C-alpha positions in Angstrom: 0.2 0.0 0.0 1.6 3.2 -1.1 0.3 5.2 1.9 2.5 3.1 4.2 6.1 4.4 2.6 8.6 5.6 5.1 9.9 9.1 4.5 12.7 9.0 6.9 15.0 6.2 8.4 13.0 4.9 11.6 13.6 1.7 14.0 10.2 0.3 14.7 9.5 -2.3 17.8 6.7 -4.9 17.8 5.4 -4.2 21.4 4.2 -7.6 21.4 7.2 -9.6 20.5 9.8 -7.0 21.4 11.4 -7.5 17.9 12.6 -4.4 15.9 14.3 -3.4 12.8 15.4 -0.5 10.7 13.5 1.0 7.9 14.9 3.2 5.2 13.2 6.0 3.6 11.2 4.7 0.6 10.4 1.2 2.4 6.8 0.0 2.8 5.8 -0.9 6.3 4.8 -4.1 7.0 1.4 -4.7 8.4 2.5 -6.2 11.5 4.2 -2.9 12.5 1.5 -0.6 11.4 -0.1 -0.5 15.1 3.2 0.8 16.4 4.0 3.6 13.8 2.9 7.0 13.7 1.0 8.2 10.4 3.5 11.3 10.6 6.3 8.9 9.3 4.6 8.2 6.2 4.1 11.9 5.2 6.4 13.9 3.3 7.6 17.3 5.6 7.6 20.5 4.1 11.0 22.1 4.8 11.0 24.9 7.2 12.0 28.1 5.8 14.4 30.5 7.8 12.7 33.8 8.9 12.3 36.1 6.0 12.7 33.4 3.3 10.0 32.7 0.8 8.9 29.5 -1.1 11.2 29.5 -4.3 13.4 32.2 -2.9 16.3 32.8 -5.6 19.1 35.0 -4.4 20.4 35.1 -8.0 17.5 37.2 -9.1 17.7 39.7 -6.3 19.1 43.0 -6.5 22.1 43.8 -4.2 20.0 46.3 -2.3 17.5 43.4 -1.7 20.2 41.1 -0.6 21.7 43.5 1.7 18.4 44.2 3.5 17.9 40.3 3.9 21.4 39.9 5.3 20.9 42.8 7.8 17.7 41.4 8.8 19.5 37.9 9.5 22.5 39.5 11.3 25.1 38.5 8.8 27.6 40.7 6.8 26.0 42.9 4.3 29.3 43.9 2.5 30.7 42.7 -0.6 29.3 41.9 -4.0 25.8 40.8 -4.6 27.3 37.3 -5.3 29.1 37.3 -2.0 26.1 38.3 0.0 23.9 35.7 -1.7 26.5 33.2 -0.9 26.5 34.2 3.0 22.5 34.1 2.8 22.5 30.6 1.3 25.0 29.4 4.0 23.1 31.0 6.7 19.8 29.4 5.5 21.5 26.2 5.2 22.7 26.3 9.0 19.3 27.6 10.3 17.0 25.6 8.2 18.6 22.4 7.4 
């Protein structure tokens, strides 16, 4: 059943037998483990965006003025070229938002 596909690596223990095993993302959960698994493990997660970021944010399409403003809002250096600021924003986003 396609609804029972794990979206992340998990270890599930059968509470009756005490047996458990690891499941990799993309693996289907066997019926005997379903009573012990949260539905959340089958749902794809929306990535959390850092404060100030918008879905589909593309720093390469922004002006230097816009990049400087975002950098200041995030408390990172706003000096340098637009490319340097964009690079710092990307690194900051990765460190904060995963």
